[in-house]
N, C-alpha and C positions, 0 to 999 in steps of 0.2 A: 468569445470565451465566457463561460458561465462562472458566476461568483457565488461562493458558499460562505455565509456569515458564520464565523467561529464563535462559539459561545451561545448559539441559539438554543441548543439542546444540551451539549456537554461543554464543560470549560475548555478553553483553548489548550491548556497544558495536557489534558487527556488526549486530545486529538493528535498530539505530537508524540505520544508514547508508542513504542514498537508493538506492544501487545494489542493496542487498538487497531493498528494497521493490519495485523494478522486476523483479528476478529472481523474487520471490514472485508478483507479478502474472502474469508469463509462465508460471510453473508452474501457477498456478490456472487460467489460460485453457486450457492444454493438458489439464488434468484434466477441465475441463468438456466440452471437445470429445470426449475419449475416452469419457466417460460418456454423452454424447449418441449417439455412434456405437454404443456397446454397447446403449443403449436402442432404437436404430433396428432392431437385429437382431431384436428381439422383436415388431416391428410386423407384424401379419398381412397381408402383401401379397397381391394377387390370386393365386389358384391358377393353376398352369400349365395352359395350354390343351392339352387332349388331342388326339391326331391325329384322332379321329372328329369332334371339334368343328371342327377346321380344315377337314376335308372338307365339313362341312355349311355352313361359312361361304363356301367358295370358290364362284365362279360356275360353273355347269355348264349344259350344253345337251343336250336330248334331242329326239327326233323329234316328240314330242307337245307341245313347248313353243313358244310364240311368240317372236319376236325380242325380246330384253330391252331395256328402256328404261333408260338410264343415270340414276343419281342426280345431283341438283344438285351434290353435293359432288364427284363424279367429274368433272363438266363444269368446275367451278371449278378443279380440280387441273390439268386440261389447259390452261386459259387462263393460269393463274399458278402454275407448279410451285414457284417459290421461296416464295411465300406458303403454299402447301399444306405444304411441308416444314417451315416455321416453325411452323405450327399443329400438326402432328404432334409436333414436338419439344416444344412447350409442353405438349401433352396428356400426354406421357410424363414430363416433368420436374417439373411443378408438384406432382403428388401426392407425389413423393419429397421435394421441397423442403419442402412443408408438414409432412410427417412429421418431417424432421430439425429444422426450426425448432421445432415443437411439442415434440419430445423434449428439445431443449436448454433451451427455456424452462421446461419442467416440472422438469427435473433441477436447474437453477439455483435455481428457486423452492423446490423441496423442500429443498435444502441450506440456504438461508436460513431456512426454517421450522424446521429442526432445530437450527441453531446460534444463531439470533438471534430466536427466537419472541417473547420478551418485548418487544424493541424494534421489530422489523420484521416479525414473523410475520403479524399480521393484514393488513398491506398486501400481503404476498407471496401471499396466497390468490388474489388476482385474477389475477396472471400464471400461477399454477399451473393454475387453471381454464381460462384462455385457452390454455395449452399443450396441455392434454388435449383441448380442443375442436379444436385444429388437427390433432392426430393422428387424431381421429375423422373429421374432414372429409377428411383425406387418404385414409383407407380408403374413404370413400363415393365420392370422385372417382375412385379407382382401379378401383372395381367397377362404377360406373354409366356409361352412355354419354352423358356430358355433353359439350356442344359445346366445342371449344377456346376460342372467344371468350368464352363465359360463364366458363370456368375461368380465363382470363387476368384478367378483371376481378374475379372472386372472390379470386384471389391478391392482386391489387393492393389491394383494399379491406381485406383481412385484414392485410396488411403495414402499411398506413396506420394501421389500428386498433391494431396492436401498437406502432407508433412513438408514437402518441398515449398509449397506456397507460403506456409506459416513460417518456415525458416527464412525465406526471402523477406517476409514482412518484419521479422525480428531484426534482420540485418539493416533494413532500410530505416526502421524506427530506433535501432540500437537499444532494444528492450528485451528483457529476459522473460516477460510474460508470454509472448507467443511461443518461445522455446518450451516453457512449461506445458503448454497445450500439446506440443508435438510429442512429449513423453506420454501423455494420456492416450493419444491416437496410436502410438506405437504399441502400447501395452495391449489394447483390445483388438488390434488388427488380426493377429494370428488366431486367437480363440474363436472369433466369429467366422473366419475362413475355414476352420476345421481341416486344414491341409498343411502338412509339414513342409512341402516344397514351397507353397505360397508364403508360409510363415517365415521360412529362411530368407526368401527373396525380400520380403518386407523388412525383416530385421536388418539385413545388410544395407539395403538402400536407405531405410529410415535412420539407422545409426550413423551412416556416413554423412547424410545431410545434416543431422543434428550436431554432430561433432564439428563439421565444417562451419556451420553457422555459429556455434559456440566459440570457435577460434576467432571469428571476425567481430562478434559483438563484444564491446569493450567492458560492459558492466558485469560479465560473468567470468569465472575462472575456468580456463579451457580444460585443465586436467580434471577438475571436479565435475564439470559438465560432461566430459567424455565418460567418466564412471557412471554418471546418472543415466546416460543414454544406453550404456551396456547393461545396466541394471534393469532398465525398462524392457530391453530386448529379452533378457533372461526371464523376466517376469511373464512376458507374453508366452514364452515357451512352456513355462510351468503351468500357466492357465490352460494352454492348448493341450498339454499332456493330461491334465486332470479331466478336461472335458472329453478327450478322446477315450481315455480309460473308462470313464463312466458310460459312454455310448457303446463301447465294445462289450461291457458287461451286460448292458440291456440287450444287445444283439444276441449274445450267448444265451441269455435267459429265454428270449423269444425263439431262438433256434431249438433250444431244449424243449420248450413247450410245443412247438410245431412237430418235433420228432415224436413226442408222447402222443400227440393228437393223431398222427398219421401212422403209428405203429400199433399193431395188435399185440397186447401184452401176453396172450397165451401162446401164440405161434411165432411171434417175431416178424411176421410179414406185414406188408402195408395194409392199412385199413381201406375202406371204400373211398374215403375222402383223400387219403394219400395217393391212391392210384389215379383218381380223377385229376389231381393236381399235376401228376407227371405225364398224363396222356398227351398234352400238347407237345411236350418235348419229344416223346416217342414218335408222334406224327411228323414233327419237323425232321427228325433223323431219317425216317422212312422216305420223306420227300427228297431230301438231299441225296440219298443213295438210289432214288428212283425204285423204291421197293414197296412191298405191301405191308400192312399192319395186320397182325394176327391176334385174335383173342381166343383163349382156351379156358374152358370151365371144367372144374373137377368137383363133383357133388358126392358127398358121403351118403350111401344108401341106408335108410332105416336108422338114422341116428337117434330118433326119438325112442325107438324100441330098445336100442342099446342103453340109453339113459334110464329107461324104465326097468330094464332087467339087471343092470350092474351098477347103476348110480351115476350121478353127474361127474364125479371125479374120474371115473373110467371114460365117460364121454369126452371130457376135456383131454385125457391122454390120447384118445383116438384122433381128436381134431389136431393136436400137436403133431402126432406121428404122421397123419395124412399130409399136413403142410410140408414136413420134411421130405416125405416120399414124393410129393408132387413137384417140389422144388428140384430134387435131384433127377427127376425124369425129364426136365426141360433144359433147353440150352441156357448158357450163362447170361445171355442178353435178355432173357425173360424177366419181367417184373411181376412178382406174385403178390396177390393181396387176398385177404379174407373178405370176400364180397358179401356173404351172408353167414348165418350161424353154421351151416353145414356145407357151404359152397365156397370154393376158391376160384379166383379169376386171375389169369396171367395174360399180360399184354406184351408184345414184342414186335420187332421188325422182322420181315422175312415171311416166307411161306409157312403155312400151317403144317406142323409135323403130322405124321399118321396118328390119328386119334386112338385107334385100337392098340397100337404099339405103346403109346403113352399110358393108356389105361392098364395094360398088362404089367408095365414096369412099375406103376404106382402100387398095384396089388402085390406084386412080388416084393417090393420094398417094405410094404406093411407086414407081410409074412415074415420077412427077415428081421424086422424090428422086434418081433415077439410081443407086440402090444395086445394081440388077441389070443395069446397062449392060454389054452384051456377054456376059451369062450367061443362064441359064434364068430365065424370069420367076417372080417370087415371088407365090404365091397364098395367100389366107387364107380361112377359113370363119368366119362370124359367126353366132351364135345368141343367143337371149335369152328372158327370161320376166319377167313382172310379177305381183305378188300383194299382198294386203293384209298389212301387217306384223303385224296382230293375229291373223292366221289362218295364218301360215307361219313357218318357221324359216329361218335363213340357209343351213343345209345343204340343206333341201328346195328353196329357191329356186335355189341353184347347181346342184343336180342337174337341175332342170327346165330351166335355161338351158344345160346342157351340150350340145355338138354331137351326142353320142350319144343324147340323150334323144329319145323319140318326139315328133313335132310335135303341137301341140294343135289345129291347124286342119286 
């Protein structure tokens, strides 16, 4: 049992004042936090990814490669970008949070072992081992390709276990200090998990354990402690809501920016970048239905002459009218893009329609639109090609569909 001499620094009457006890608790908490942050600096985080590894991970395309098939995770990200952003954030945050919680738990337990081993030392071995286990798990999660959903539930179960262990320690020691720690754990469990289902499970299990322990520990008021546990659970939901709302807004802004980057403002069709991004999904749909992939090009003839004769405003009107005419001449499944200044490219599943028929329909639609009324008639040239997505690349299919490519027939 260690002995502290009263009056060495402060008079003994000050040491017995309630405000000094509160001040000492505040200093102790700050000391624990700084010790935890110091310990976290020594955690071996994943090594930095080298540029050559980045190049190896990035998607690339060569002439001898077939059209890529998108992963299910990529398709889910396109369907729900907000959920995808939350999953990525949880994937990055949970290992760091586990390391910090484990380091703090280990440091606090080690301090108790050194100062109060005779009275509380054997009991503190359990949280010390638990804290070290959390640090080890954090390193495993950071280095392994674990799914975010599995990581979220692992975090939730571990925090519920930590709350249960701390409540058990409060009951054994008949102390309110471990119960105060459980409130802190309960507050930050749900916001870090970024999942409502996991947060609800943690709130129910954690609140139940804290209320039960509060009813057994004799130094706390059961009713007041129950309200404190409920307040901690509600606080966790408020923090979770604020974090989810913030990420949803970020996802909306990103989706809006992606839409602007992939949509041509003049015609409303996809840009070259937008079509390239959708090409793997089209190829996957063709493979699933055992069908071909078709690329059709529509090139406006002598657009430079029309711009020179009638101005660029008229040239823009011709481009917009051609985009509408080309779109209406194709099946609904076709994805149309403005590939170049005067050229449109459509990609779709299925066999290539009759190119001459599509060309006539586009010209007829242009005449009906009246865009060239009183001016030179607008003419277009349509070409196309079809191929098996398992045996071709997007670049090869586009080259084959180009008007300058030699005819296959």
